[in-house]
Chimera marker file (.cmm) of the C-alpha trace (Angstrom):
<marker_set name="trace">
<marker id="1" x="-34.503" y="40.893" z="27.372" r="1" g="1" b="0" radius="0.5"/>
<marker id="2" x="-37.405" y="42.395" z="25.548" r="1" g="1" b="0" radius="0.5"/>
<marker id="3" x="-35.369" y="45.622" z="24.917" r="1" g="1" b="0" radius="0.5"/>
<marker id="4" x="-32.639" y="43.542" z="23.300" r="1" g="1" b="0" radius="0.5"/>
<marker id="5" x="-34.872" y="41.639" z="20.933" r="1" g="1" b="0" radius="0.5"/>
<marker id="6" x="-36.627" y="44.890" z="20.004" r="1" g="1" b="0" radius="0.5"/>
<marker id="7" x="-33.148" y="46.481" z="19.366" r="1" g="1" b="0" radius="0.5"/>
<marker id="8" x="-32.200" y="43.706" z="17.064" r="1" g="1" b="0" radius="0.5"/>
<marker id="9" x="-35.555" y="43.986" z="15.321" r="1" g="1" b="0" radius="0.5"/>
<marker id="10" x="-34.843" y="47.693" z="14.770" r="1" g="1" b="0" radius="0.5"/>
<marker id="11" x="-31.546" y="46.965" z="13.410" r="1" g="1" b="0" radius="0.5"/>
<marker id="12" x="-33.128" y="44.397" z="10.896" r="1" g="1" b="0" radius="0.5"/>
<marker id="13" x="-35.543" y="47.332" z="10.015" r="1" g="1" b="0" radius="0.5"/>
<marker id="14" x="-32.753" y="49.639" z="9.517" r="1" g="1" b="0" radius="0.5"/>
<marker id="15" x="-33.898" y="51.924" z="12.224" r="1" g="1" b="0" radius="0.5"/>
<marker id="16" x="-30.926" y="51.415" z="14.594" r="1" g="1" b="0" radius="0.5"/>
<marker id="17" x="-27.256" y="50.537" z="14.048" r="1" g="1" b="0" radius="0.5"/>
<marker id="18" x="-24.427" y="48.501" z="15.768" r="1" g="1" b="0" radius="0.5"/>
<marker id="19" x="-23.461" y="51.504" z="17.987" r="1" g="1" b="0" radius="0.5"/>
<marker id="20" x="-26.823" y="51.250" z="19.705" r="1" g="1" b="0" radius="0.5"/>
<marker id="21" x="-25.864" y="47.892" z="21.083" r="1" g="1" b="0" radius="0.5"/>
<marker id="22" x="-24.014" y="47.826" z="24.444" r="1" g="1" b="0" radius="0.5"/>
<marker id="23" x="-20.553" y="47.084" z="24.095" r="1" g="1" b="0" radius="0.5"/>
<marker id="24" x="-20.425" y="43.852" z="26.188" r="1" g="1" b="0" radius="0.5"/>
<marker id="25" x="-18.489" y="40.661" z="25.789" r="1" g="1" b="0" radius="0.5"/>
<marker id="26" x="-21.184" y="38.956" z="27.972" r="1" g="1" b="0" radius="0.5"/>
<marker id="27" x="-23.769" y="39.997" z="25.352" r="1" g="1" b="0" radius="0.5"/>
<marker id="28" x="-21.600" y="38.909" z="22.340" r="1" g="1" b="0" radius="0.5"/>
<marker id="29" x="-21.145" y="35.513" z="23.839" r="1" g="1" b="0" radius="0.5"/>
<marker id="30" x="-24.836" y="35.150" z="24.600" r="1" g="1" b="0" radius="0.5"/>
<marker id="31" x="-25.634" y="36.102" z="21.064" r="1" g="1" b="0" radius="0.5"/>
<marker id="32" x="-23.065" y="33.725" z="19.713" r="1" g="1" b="0" radius="0.5"/>
<marker id="33" x="-24.841" y="30.955" z="21.746" r="1" g="1" b="0" radius="0.5"/>
<marker id="34" x="-28.318" y="32.020" z="20.431" r="1" g="1" b="0" radius="0.5"/>
<marker id="35" x="-26.855" y="32.054" z="16.797" r="1" g="1" b="0" radius="0.5"/>
<marker id="36" x="-25.191" y="28.677" z="17.285" r="1" g="1" b="0" radius="0.5"/>
<marker id="37" x="-28.350" y="27.069" z="18.444" r="1" g="1" b="0" radius="0.5"/>
<marker id="38" x="-30.583" y="28.501" z="15.610" r="1" g="1" b="0" radius="0.5"/>
<marker id="39" x="-27.873" y="27.581" z="12.993" r="1" g="1" b="0" radius="0.5"/>
<marker id="40" x="-27.583" y="24.040" z="14.462" r="1" g="1" b="0" radius="0.5"/>
<marker id="41" x="-31.438" y="23.682" z="14.161" r="1" g="1" b="0" radius="0.5"/>
<marker id="42" x="-31.238" y="24.844" z="10.412" r="1" g="1" b="0" radius="0.5"/>
<marker id="43" x="-28.387" y="22.455" z="9.658" r="1" g="1" b="0" radius="0.5"/>
<marker id="44" x="-29.541" y="19.541" z="11.541" r="1" g="1" b="0" radius="0.5"/>
<marker id="45" x="-32.542" y="19.433" z="9.159" r="1" g="1" b="0" radius="0.5"/>
<marker id="46" x="-30.296" y="18.120" z="6.491" r="1" g="1" b="0" radius="0.5"/>
<marker id="47" x="-26.985" y="16.776" z="8.356" r="1" g="1" b="0" radius="0.5"/>
<marker id="48" x="-26.057" y="14.620" z="11.211" r="1" g="1" b="0" radius="0.5"/>
<marker id="49" x="-25.415" y="16.470" z="14.452" r="1" g="1" b="0" radius="0.5"/>
<marker id="50" x="-21.630" y="16.266" z="14.375" r="1" g="1" b="0" radius="0.5"/>
<marker id="51" x="-21.410" y="17.820" z="10.886" r="1" g="1" b="0" radius="0.5"/>
<marker id="52" x="-23.981" y="20.459" z="11.950" r="1" g="1" b="0" radius="0.5"/>
<marker id="53" x="-21.727" y="21.313" z="15.060" r="1" g="1" b="0" radius="0.5"/>
<marker id="54" x="-18.663" y="21.520" z="12.859" r="1" g="1" b="0" radius="0.5"/>
<marker id="55" x="-20.241" y="23.807" z="10.382" r="1" g="1" b="0" radius="0.5"/>
<marker id="56" x="-21.627" y="26.142" z="13.091" r="1" g="1" b="0" radius="0.5"/>
<marker id="57" x="-18.215" y="26.359" z="14.584" r="1" g="1" b="0" radius="0.5"/>
<marker id="58" x="-16.844" y="27.286" z="11.257" r="1" g="1" b="0" radius="0.5"/>
<marker id="59" x="-19.437" y="29.891" z="10.630" r="1" g="1" b="0" radius="0.5"/>
<marker id="60" x="-18.777" y="31.407" z="14.057" r="1" g="1" b="0" radius="0.5"/>
<marker id="61" x="-15.198" y="31.535" z="13.303" r="1" g="1" b="0" radius="0.5"/>
<marker id="62" x="-15.575" y="33.141" z="9.949" r="1" g="1" b="0" radius="0.5"/>
<marker id="63" x="-18.059" y="35.760" z="11.186" r="1" g="1" b="0" radius="0.5"/>
<marker id="64" x="-15.637" y="36.714" z="14.110" r="1" g="1" b="0" radius="0.5"/>
<marker id="65" x="-12.632" y="36.846" z="11.803" r="1" g="1" b="0" radius="0.5"/>
<marker id="66" x="-14.549" y="38.983" z="9.062" r="1" g="1" b="0" radius="0.5"/>
<marker id="67" x="-15.610" y="41.596" z="11.695" r="1" g="1" b="0" radius="0.5"/>
<marker id="68" x="-12.009" y="41.691" z="13.111" r="1" g="1" b="0" radius="0.5"/>
<marker id="69" x="-10.132" y="42.033" z="9.714" r="1" g="1" b="0" radius="0.5"/>
<marker id="70" x="-12.859" y="44.649" z="8.250" r="1" g="1" b="0" radius="0.5"/>
<marker id="71" x="-12.621" y="46.773" z="11.438" r="1" g="1" b="0" radius="0.5"/>
<marker id="72" x="-8.659" y="46.411" z="11.643" r="1" g="1" b="0" radius="0.5"/>
<marker id="73" x="-8.369" y="47.590" z="7.972" r="1" g="1" b="0" radius="0.5"/>
<marker id="74" x="-10.326" y="50.777" z="8.664" r="1" g="1" b="0" radius="0.5"/>
<marker id="75" x="-8.607" y="51.377" z="12.070" r="1" g="1" b="0" radius="0.5"/>
<marker id="76" x="-11.952" y="50.992" z="13.901" r="1" g="1" b="0" radius="0.5"/>
<marker id="77" x="-11.057" y="48.090" z="16.214" r="1" g="1" b="0" radius="0.5"/>
<marker id="78" x="-12.817" y="49.613" z="19.135" r="1" g="1" b="0" radius="0.5"/>
<marker id="79" x="-16.212" y="48.764" z="17.243" r="1" g="1" b="0" radius="0.5"/>
<marker id="80" x="-15.555" y="45.030" z="17.239" r="1" g="1" b="0" radius="0.5"/>
<marker id="81" x="-17.741" y="43.832" z="20.135" r="1" g="1" b="0" radius="0.5"/>
<marker id="82" x="-20.769" y="45.897" z="18.891" r="1" g="1" b="0" radius="0.5"/>
<marker id="83" x="-20.363" y="45.069" z="15.153" r="1" g="1" b="0" radius="0.5"/>
<marker id="84" x="-19.885" y="41.249" z="15.978" r="1" g="1" b="0" radius="0.5"/>
<marker id="85" x="-22.932" y="41.399" z="18.274" r="1" g="1" b="0" radius="0.5"/>
<marker id="86" x="-24.990" y="43.056" z="15.496" r="1" g="1" b="0" radius="0.5"/>
<marker id="87" x="-23.943" y="40.353" z="13.029" r="1" g="1" b="0" radius="0.5"/>
<marker id="88" x="-24.866" y="37.500" z="15.259" r="1" g="1" b="0" radius="0.5"/>
<marker id="89" x="-27.975" y="39.057" z="16.554" r="1" g="1" b="0" radius="0.5"/>
<marker id="90" x="-29.507" y="39.889" z="13.298" r="1" g="1" b="0" radius="0.5"/>
<marker id="91" x="-28.365" y="36.662" z="11.627" r="1" g="1" b="0" radius="0.5"/>
<marker id="92" x="-29.934" y="34.722" z="14.446" r="1" g="1" b="0" radius="0.5"/>
<marker id="93" x="-33.194" y="36.735" z="14.203" r="1" g="1" b="0" radius="0.5"/>
<marker id="94" x="-33.476" y="36.332" z="10.526" r="1" g="1" b="0" radius="0.5"/>
<marker id="95" x="-32.526" y="32.637" z="10.557" r="1" g="1" b="0" radius="0.5"/>
<marker id="96" x="-35.163" y="32.117" z="13.150" r="1" g="1" b="0" radius="0.5"/>
<marker id="97" x="-37.868" y="33.288" z="10.862" r="1" g="1" b="0" radius="0.5"/>
<marker id="98" x="-36.362" y="30.986" z="7.966" r="1" g="1" b="0" radius="0.5"/>
<marker id="99" x="-36.701" y="28.024" z="10.205" r="1" g="1" b="0" radius="0.5"/>
<marker id="100" x="-40.387" y="27.183" z="9.160" r="1" g="1" b="0" radius="0.5"/>
<marker id="101" x="-39.802" y="27.821" z="5.371" r="1" g="1" b="0" radius="0.5"/>
<marker id="102" x="-36.640" y="25.564" z="5.241" r="1" g="1" b="0" radius="0.5"/>
<marker id="103" x="-38.333" y="22.938" z="7.410" r="1" g="1" b="0" radius="0.5"/>
<marker id="104" x="-41.070" y="22.702" z="4.919" r="1" g="1" b="0" radius="0.5"/>
<marker id="105" x="-38.958" y="22.770" z="1.871" r="1" g="1" b="0" radius="0.5"/>
<marker id="106" x="-36.721" y="19.955" z="3.342" r="1" g="1" b="0" radius="0.5"/>
<marker id="107" x="-39.776" y="17.815" z="4.237" r="1" g="1" b="0" radius="0.5"/>
<marker id="108" x="-40.637" y="17.767" z="0.528" r="1" g="1" b="0" radius="0.5"/>
<marker id="109" x="-43.449" y="20.294" z="0.923" r="1" g="1" b="0" radius="0.5"/>
<marker id="110" x="-41.807" y="22.788" z="-1.346" r="1" g="1" b="0" radius="0.5"/>
<marker id="111" x="-44.239" y="25.623" z="-2.266" r="1" g="1" b="0" radius="0.5"/>
<marker id="112" x="-43.846" y="28.641" z="-4.237" r="1" g="1" b="0" radius="0.5"/>
<marker id="113" x="-44.534" y="30.741" z="-1.192" r="1" g="1" b="0" radius="0.5"/>
<marker id="114" x="-41.848" y="28.964" z="0.940" r="1" g="1" b="0" radius="0.5"/>
<marker id="115" x="-39.476" y="29.549" z="-1.830" r="1" g="1" b="0" radius="0.5"/>
<marker id="116" x="-40.165" y="33.207" z="-2.012" r="1" g="1" b="0" radius="0.5"/>
<marker id="117" x="-40.139" y="33.789" z="1.702" r="1" g="1" b="0" radius="0.5"/>
<marker id="118" x="-36.685" y="32.227" z="1.897" r="1" g="1" b="0" radius="0.5"/>
<marker id="119" x="-35.504" y="34.353" z="-1.131" r="1" g="1" b="0" radius="0.5"/>
<marker id="120" x="-36.824" y="37.469" z="0.611" r="1" g="1" b="0" radius="0.5"/>
<marker id="121" x="-35.158" y="36.598" z="3.786" r="1" g="1" b="0" radius="0.5"/>
<marker id="122" x="-31.894" y="36.034" z="2.028" r="1" g="1" b="0" radius="0.5"/>
<marker id="123" x="-32.238" y="39.531" z="0.392" r="1" g="1" b="0" radius="0.5"/>
<marker id="124" x="-33.154" y="40.941" z="3.652" r="1" g="1" b="0" radius="0.5"/>
<marker id="125" x="-30.110" y="39.481" z="5.360" r="1" g="1" b="0" radius="0.5"/>
<marker id="126" x="-27.803" y="40.824" z="2.677" r="1" g="1" b="0" radius="0.5"/>
<marker id="127" x="-29.529" y="44.433" z="3.287" r="1" g="1" b="0" radius="0.5"/>
<marker id="128" x="-29.210" y="44.196" z="6.978" r="1" g="1" b="0" radius="0.5"/>
<marker id="129" x="-25.566" y="43.009" z="6.744" r="1" g="1" b="0" radius="0.5"/>
<marker id="130" x="-24.760" y="45.972" z="4.474" r="1" g="1" b="0" radius="0.5"/>
<marker id="131" x="-26.452" y="48.217" z="6.925" r="1" g="1" b="0" radius="0.5"/>
<marker id="132" x="-24.399" y="46.942" z="9.824" r="1" g="1" b="0" radius="0.5"/>
<marker id="133" x="-21.083" y="47.304" z="7.732" r="1" g="1" b="0" radius="0.5"/>
<marker id="134" x="-22.030" y="50.638" z="6.567" r="1" g="1" b="0" radius="0.5"/>
<marker id="135" x="-22.181" y="51.949" z="10.250" r="1" g="1" b="0" radius="0.5"/>
<marker id="136" x="-19.381" y="49.777" z="11.585" r="1" g="1" b="0" radius="0.5"/>
<marker id="137" x="-16.868" y="51.075" z="8.678" r="1" g="1" b="0" radius="0.5"/>
<marker id="138" x="-18.413" y="54.536" z="8.256" r="1" g="1" b="0" radius="0.5"/>
<marker id="139" x="-18.867" y="53.995" z="4.570" r="1" g="1" b="0" radius="0.5"/>
<marker id="140" x="-21.622" y="54.456" z="2.023" r="1" g="1" b="0" radius="0.5"/>
<marker id="141" x="-24.452" y="52.080" z="1.722" r="1" g="1" b="0" radius="0.5"/>
<marker id="142" x="-23.703" y="50.891" z="-1.880" r="1" g="1" b="0" radius="0.5"/>
<marker id="143" x="-20.111" y="50.283" z="-0.844" r="1" g="1" b="0" radius="0.5"/>
<marker id="144" x="-21.274" y="48.476" z="2.227" r="1" g="1" b="0" radius="0.5"/>
<marker id="145" x="-23.792" y="46.364" z="0.299" r="1" g="1" b="0" radius="0.5"/>
<marker id="146" x="-20.863" y="45.272" z="-2.071" r="1" g="1" b="0" radius="0.5"/>
<marker id="147" x="-18.716" y="44.309" z="0.836" r="1" g="1" b="0" radius="0.5"/>
<marker id="148" x="-21.681" y="42.551" z="2.455" r="1" g="1" b="0" radius="0.5"/>
<marker id="149" x="-22.231" y="40.616" z="-0.795" r="1" g="1" b="0" radius="0.5"/>
<marker id="150" x="-18.618" y="39.645" z="-0.963" r="1" g="1" b="0" radius="0.5"/>
<marker id="151" x="-18.651" y="38.621" z="2.663" r="1" g="1" b="0" radius="0.5"/>
<marker id="152" x="-21.563" y="36.365" z="2.156" r="1" g="1" b="0" radius="0.5"/>
<marker id="153" x="-20.461" y="34.955" z="-1.017" r="1" g="1" b="0" radius="0.5"/>
<marker id="154" x="-17.023" y="34.177" z="0.380" r="1" g="1" b="0" radius="0.5"/>
<marker id="155" x="-18.498" y="32.646" z="3.503" r="1" g="1" b="0" radius="0.5"/>
<marker id="156" x="-20.760" y="30.315" z="1.373" r="1" g="1" b="0" radius="0.5"/>
<marker id="157" x="-17.809" y="29.356" z="-0.889" r="1" g="1" b="0" radius="0.5"/>
<marker id="158" x="-15.586" y="28.578" z="2.190" r="1" g="1" b="0" radius="0.5"/>
<marker id="159" x="-18.226" y="26.461" z="3.974" r="1" g="1" b="0" radius="0.5"/>
<marker id="160" x="-19.047" y="24.685" z="0.669" r="1" g="1" b="0" radius="0.5"/>
<marker id="161" x="-15.274" y="23.796" z="0.344" r="1" g="1" b="0" radius="0.5"/>
<marker id="162" x="-15.096" y="22.656" z="3.978" r="1" g="1" b="0" radius="0.5"/>
<marker id="163" x="-18.438" y="21.006" z="4.021" r="1" g="1" b="0" radius="0.5"/>
<marker id="164" x="-19.140" y="19.677" z="0.315" r="1" g="1" b="0" radius="0.5"/>
<marker id="165" x="-21.805" y="17.161" z="1.485" r="1" g="1" b="0" radius="0.5"/>
<marker id="166" x="-23.789" y="19.936" z="3.014" r="1" g="1" b="0" radius="0.5"/>
<marker id="167" x="-24.264" y="21.874" z="-0.382" r="1" g="1" b="0" radius="0.5"/>
<link id1="1" id2="2" r="1" g="1" b="0" radius="0.2"/>
<link id1="2" id2="3" r="1" g="1" b="0" radius="0.2"/>
<link id1="3" id2="4" r="1" g="1" b="0" radius="0.2"/>
<link id1="4" id2="5" r="1" g="1" b="0" radius="0.2"/>
<link id1="5" id2="6" r="1" g="1" b="0" radius="0.2"/>
<link id1="6" id2="7" r="1" g="1" b="0" radius="0.2"/>
<link id1="7" id2="8" r="1" g="1" b="0" radius="0.2"/>
<link id1="8" id2="9" r="1" g="1" b="0" radius="0.2"/>
<link id1="9" id2="10" r="1" g="1" b="0" radius="0.2"/>
<link id1="10" id2="11" r="1" g="1" b="0" radius="0.2"/>
<link id1="11" id2="12" r="1" g="1" b="0" radius="0.2"/>
<link id1="12" id2="13" r="1" g="1" b="0" radius="0.2"/>
<link id1="13" id2="14" r="1" g="1" b="0" radius="0.2"/>
<link id1="14" id2="15" r="1" g="1" b="0" radius="0.2"/>
<link id1="15" id2="16" r="1" g="1" b="0" radius="0.2"/>
<link id1="16" id2="17" r="1" g="1" b="0" radius="0.2"/>
<link id1="17" id2="18" r="1" g="1" b="0" radius="0.2"/>
<link id1="18" id2="19" r="1" g="1" b="0" radius="0.2"/>
<link id1="19" id2="20" r="1" g="1" b="0" radius="0.2"/>
<link id1="20" id2="21" r="1" g="1" b="0" radius="0.2"/>
<link id1="21" id2="22" r="1" g="1" b="0" radius="0.2"/>
<link id1="22" id2="23" r="1" g="1" b="0" radius="0.2"/>
<link id1="23" id2="24" r="1" g="1" b="0" radius="0.2"/>
<link id1="24" id2="25" r="1" g="1" b="0" radius="0.2"/>
<link id1="25" id2="26" r="1" g="1" b="0" radius="0.2"/>
<link id1="26" id2="27" r="1" g="1" b="0" radius="0.2"/>
<link id1="27" id2="28" r="1" g="1" b="0" radius="0.2"/>
<link id1="28" id2="29" r="1" g="1" b="0" radius="0.2"/>
<link id1="29" id2="30" r="1" g="1" b="0" radius="0.2"/>
<link id1="30" id2="31" r="1" g="1" b="0" radius="0.2"/>
<link id1="31" id2="32" r="1" g="1" b="0" radius="0.2"/>
<link id1="32" id2="33" r="1" g="1" b="0" radius="0.2"/>
<link id1="33" id2="34" r="1" g="1" b="0" radius="0.2"/>
<link id1="34" id2="35" r="1" g="1" b="0" radius="0.2"/>
<link id1="35" id2="36" r="1" g="1" b="0" radius="0.2"/>
<link id1="36" id2="37" r="1" g="1" b="0" radius="0.2"/>
<link id1="37" id2="38" r="1" g="1" b="0" radius="0.2"/>
<link id1="38" id2="39" r="1" g="1" b="0" radius="0.2"/>
<link id1="39" id2="40" r="1" g="1" b="0" radius="0.2"/>
<link id1="40" id2="41" r="1" g="1" b="0" radius="0.2"/>
<link id1="41" id2="42" r="1" g="1" b="0" radius="0.2"/>
<link id1="42" id2="43" r="1" g="1" b="0" radius="0.2"/>
<link id1="43" id2="44" r="1" g="1" b="0" radius="0.2"/>
<link id1="44" id2="45" r="1" g="1" b="0" radius="0.2"/>
<link id1="45" id2="46" r="1" g="1" b="0" radius="0.2"/>
<link id1="46" id2="47" r="1" g="1" b="0" radius="0.2"/>
<link id1="47" id2="48" r="1" g="1" b="0" radius="0.2"/>
<link id1="48" id2="49" r="1" g="1" b="0" radius="0.2"/>
<link id1="49" id2="50" r="1" g="1" b="0" radius="0.2"/>
<link id1="50" id2="51" r="1" g="1" b="0" radius="0.2"/>
<link id1="51" id2="52" r="1" g="1" b="0" radius="0.2"/>
<link id1="52" id2="53" r="1" g="1" b="0" radius="0.2"/>
<link id1="53" id2="54" r="1" g="1" b="0" radius="0.2"/>
<link id1="54" id2="55" r="1" g="1" b="0" radius="0.2"/>
<link id1="55" id2="56" r="1" g="1" b="0" radius="0.2"/>
<link id1="56" id2="57" r="1" g="1" b="0" radius="0.2"/>
<link id1="57" id2="58" r="1" g="1" b="0" radius="0.2"/>
<link id1="58" id2="59" r="1" g="1" b="0" radius="0.2"/>
<link id1="59" id2="60" r="1" g="1" b="0" radius="0.2"/>
<link id1="60" id2="61" r="1" g="1" b="0" radius="0.2"/>
<link id1="61" id2="62" r="1" g="1" b="0" radius="0.2"/>
<link id1="62" id2="63" r="1" g="1" b="0" radius="0.2"/>
<link id1="63" id2="64" r="1" g="1" b="0" radius="0.2"/>
<link id1="64" id2="65" r="1" g="1" b="0" radius="0.2"/>
<link id1="65" id2="66" r="1" g="1" b="0" radius="0.2"/>
<link id1="66" id2="67" r="1" g="1" b="0" radius="0.2"/>
<link id1="67" id2="68" r="1" g="1" b="0" radius="0.2"/>
<link id1="68" id2="69" r="1" g="1" b="0" radius="0.2"/>
<link id1="69" id2="70" r="1" g="1" b="0" radius="0.2"/>
<link id1="70" id2="71" r="1" g="1" b="0" radius="0.2"/>
<link id1="71" id2="72" r="1" g="1" b="0" radius="0.2"/>
<link id1="72" id2="73" r="1" g="1" b="0" radius="0.2"/>
<link id1="73" id2="74" r="1" g="1" b="0" radius="0.2"/>
<link id1="74" id2="75" r="1" g="1" b="0" radius="0.2"/>
<link id1="75" id2="76" r="1" g="1" b="0" radius="0.2"/>
<link id1="76" id2="77" r="1" g="1" b="0" radius="0.2"/>
<link id1="77" id2="78" r="1" g="1" b="0" radius="0.2"/>
<link id1="78" id2="79" r="1" g="1" b="0" radius="0.2"/>
<link id1="79" id2="80" r="1" g="1" b="0" radius="0.2"/>
<link id1="80" id2="81" r="1" g="1" b="0" radius="0.2"/>
<link id1="81" id2="82" r="1" g="1" b="0" radius="0.2"/>
<link id1="82" id2="83" r="1" g="1" b="0" radius="0.2"/>
<link id1="83" id2="84" r="1" g="1" b="0" radius="0.2"/>
<link id1="84" id2="85" r="1" g="1" b="0" radius="0.2"/>
<link id1="85" id2="86" r="1" g="1" b="0" radius="0.2"/>
<link id1="86" id2="87" r="1" g="1" b="0" radius="0.2"/>
<link id1="87" id2="88" r="1" g="1" b="0" radius="0.2"/>
<link id1="88" id2="89" r="1" g="1" b="0" radius="0.2"/>
<link id1="89" id2="90" r="1" g="1" b="0" radius="0.2"/>
<link id1="90" id2="91" r="1" g="1" b="0" radius="0.2"/>
<link id1="91" id2="92" r="1" g="1" b="0" radius="0.2"/>
<link id1="92" id2="93" r="1" g="1" b="0" radius="0.2"/>
<link id1="93" id2="94" r="1" g="1" b="0" radius="0.2"/>
<link id1="94" id2="95" r="1" g="1" b="0" radius="0.2"/>
<link id1="95" id2="96" r="1" g="1" b="0" radius="0.2"/>
<link id1="96" id2="97" r="1" g="1" b="0" radius="0.2"/>
<link id1="97" id2="98" r="1" g="1" b="0" radius="0.2"/>
<link id1="98" id2="99" r="1" g="1" b="0" radius="0.2"/>
<link id1="99" id2="100" r="1" g="1" b="0" radius="0.2"/>
<link id1="100" id2="101" r="1" g="1" b="0" radius="0.2"/>
<link id1="101" id2="102" r="1" g="1" b="0" radius="0.2"/>
<link id1="102" id2="103" r="1" g="1" b="0" radius="0.2"/>
<link id1="103" id2="104" r="1" g="1" b="0" radius="0.2"/>
<link id1="104" id2="105" r="1" g="1" b="0" radius="0.2"/>
<link id1="105" id2="106" r="1" g="1" b="0" radius="0.2"/>
<link id1="106" id2="107" r="1" g="1" b="0" radius="0.2"/>
<link id1="107" id2="108" r="1" g="1" b="0" radius="0.2"/>
<link id1="108" id2="109" r="1" g="1" b="0" radius="0.2"/>
<link id1="109" id2="110" r="1" g="1" b="0" radius="0.2"/>
<link id1="110" id2="111" r="1" g="1" b="0" radius="0.2"/>
<link id1="111" id2="112" r="1" g="1" b="0" radius="0.2"/>
<link id1="112" id2="113" r="1" g="1" b="0" radius="0.2"/>
<link id1="113" id2="114" r="1" g="1" b="0" radius="0.2"/>
<link id1="114" id2="115" r="1" g="1" b="0" radius="0.2"/>
<link id1="115" id2="116" r="1" g="1" b="0" radius="0.2"/>
<link id1="116" id2="117" r="1" g="1" b="0" radius="0.2"/>
<link id1="117" id2="118" r="1" g="1" b="0" radius="0.2"/>
<link id1="118" id2="119" r="1" g="1" b="0" radius="0.2"/>
<link id1="119" id2="120" r="1" g="1" b="0" radius="0.2"/>
<link id1="120" id2="121" r="1" g="1" b="0" radius="0.2"/>
<link id1="121" id2="122" r="1" g="1" b="0" radius="0.2"/>
<link id1="122" id2="123" r="1" g="1" b="0" radius="0.2"/>
<link id1="123" id2="124" r="1" g="1" b="0" radius="0.2"/>
<link id1="124" id2="125" r="1" g="1" b="0" radius="0.2"/>
<link id1="125" id2="126" r="1" g="1" b="0" radius="0.2"/>
<link id1="126" id2="127" r="1" g="1" b="0" radius="0.2"/>
<link id1="127" id2="128" r="1" g="1" b="0" radius="0.2"/>
<link id1="128" id2="129" r="1" g="1" b="0" radius="0.2"/>
<link id1="129" id2="130" r="1" g="1" b="0" radius="0.2"/>
<link id1="130" id2="131" r="1" g="1" b="0" radius="0.2"/>
<link id1="131" id2="132" r="1" g="1" b="0" radius="0.2"/>
<link id1="132" id2="133" r="1" g="1" b="0" radius="0.2"/>
<link id1="133" id2="134" r="1" g="1" b="0" radius="0.2"/>
<link id1="134" id2="135" r="1" g="1" b="0" radius="0.2"/>
<link id1="135" id2="136" r="1" g="1" b="0" radius="0.2"/>
<link id1="136" id2="137" r="1" g="1" b="0" radius="0.2"/>
<link id1="137" id2="138" r="1" g="1" b="0" radius="0.2"/>
<link id1="138" id2="139" r="1" g="1" b="0" radius="0.2"/>
<link id1="139" id2="140" r="1" g="1" b="0" radius="0.2"/>
<link id1="140" id2="141" r="1" g="1" b="0" radius="0.2"/>
<link id1="141" id2="142" r="1" g="1" b="0" radius="0.2"/>
<link id1="142" id2="143" r="1" g="1" b="0" radius="0.2"/>
<link id1="143" id2="144" r="1" g="1" b="0" radius="0.2"/>
<link id1="144" id2="145" r="1" g="1" b="0" radius="0.2"/>
<link id1="145" id2="146" r="1" g="1" b="0" radius="0.2"/>
<link id1="146" id2="147" r="1" g="1" b="0" radius="0.2"/>
<link id1="147" id2="148" r="1" g="1" b="0" radius="0.2"/>
<link id1="148" id2="149" r="1" g="1" b="0" radius="0.2"/>
<link id1="149" id2="150" r="1" g="1" b="0" radius="0.2"/>
<link id1="150" id2="151" r="1" g="1" b="0" radius="0.2"/>
<link id1="151" id2="152" r="1" g="1" b="0" radius="0.2"/>
<link id1="152" id2="153" r="1" g="1" b="0" radius="0.2"/>
<link id1="153" id2="154" r="1" g="1" b="0" radius="0.2"/>
<link id1="154" id2="155" r="1" g="1" b="0" radius="0.2"/>
<link id1="155" id2="156" r="1" g="1" b="0" radius="0.2"/>
<link id1="156" id2="157" r="1" g="1" b="0" radius="0.2"/>
<link id1="157" id2="158" r="1" g="1" b="0" radius="0.2"/>
<link id1="158" id2="159" r="1" g="1" b="0" radius="0.2"/>
<link id1="159" id2="160" r="1" g="1" b="0" radius="0.2"/>
<link id1="160" id2="161" r="1" g="1" b="0" radius="0.2"/>
<link id1="161" id2="162" r="1" g="1" b="0" radius="0.2"/>
<link id1="162" id2="163" r="1" g="1" b="0" radius="0.2"/>
<link id1="163" id2="164" r="1" g="1" b="0" radius="0.2"/>
<link id1="164" id2="165" r="1" g="1" b="0" radius="0.2"/>
<link id1="165" id2="166" r="1" g="1" b="0" radius="0.2"/>
<link id1="166" id2="167" r="1" g="1" b="0" radius="0.2"/>
</marker_set>
């Protein structure tokens, strides 16, 4: 367990890449469960439990579909499990560190420090997602950062359309 957490920390620090993750559906399903729990906790701060569950299900579906389509387009479908695992594992880790800042912001204790911490975590999430895409698609970092930006922006727009009360 410690080795896996360290592996995802190393991916977040851009020291390792998705191909360092074991290609295991059991691991992917476990990471989806961890991601779902952390995302639910983040969403439950501002929404009821049912809406939070629906939004988590939509997020998971969008992430899986994105990974599948992106890898299909570059004919690297064999990287799907590792890429999806990397996306879920790193997102869960970064979201975990965002929990205290978001909780304090939603409780009305909006501080400049909390705002900058959340902003830094959002930028880091974009960079880590670009790093994962870079290795998964075997593309340059600038190209991958562009794809990561489009992916994160599209995901936000789709979720805002599906759950307008959550925005």
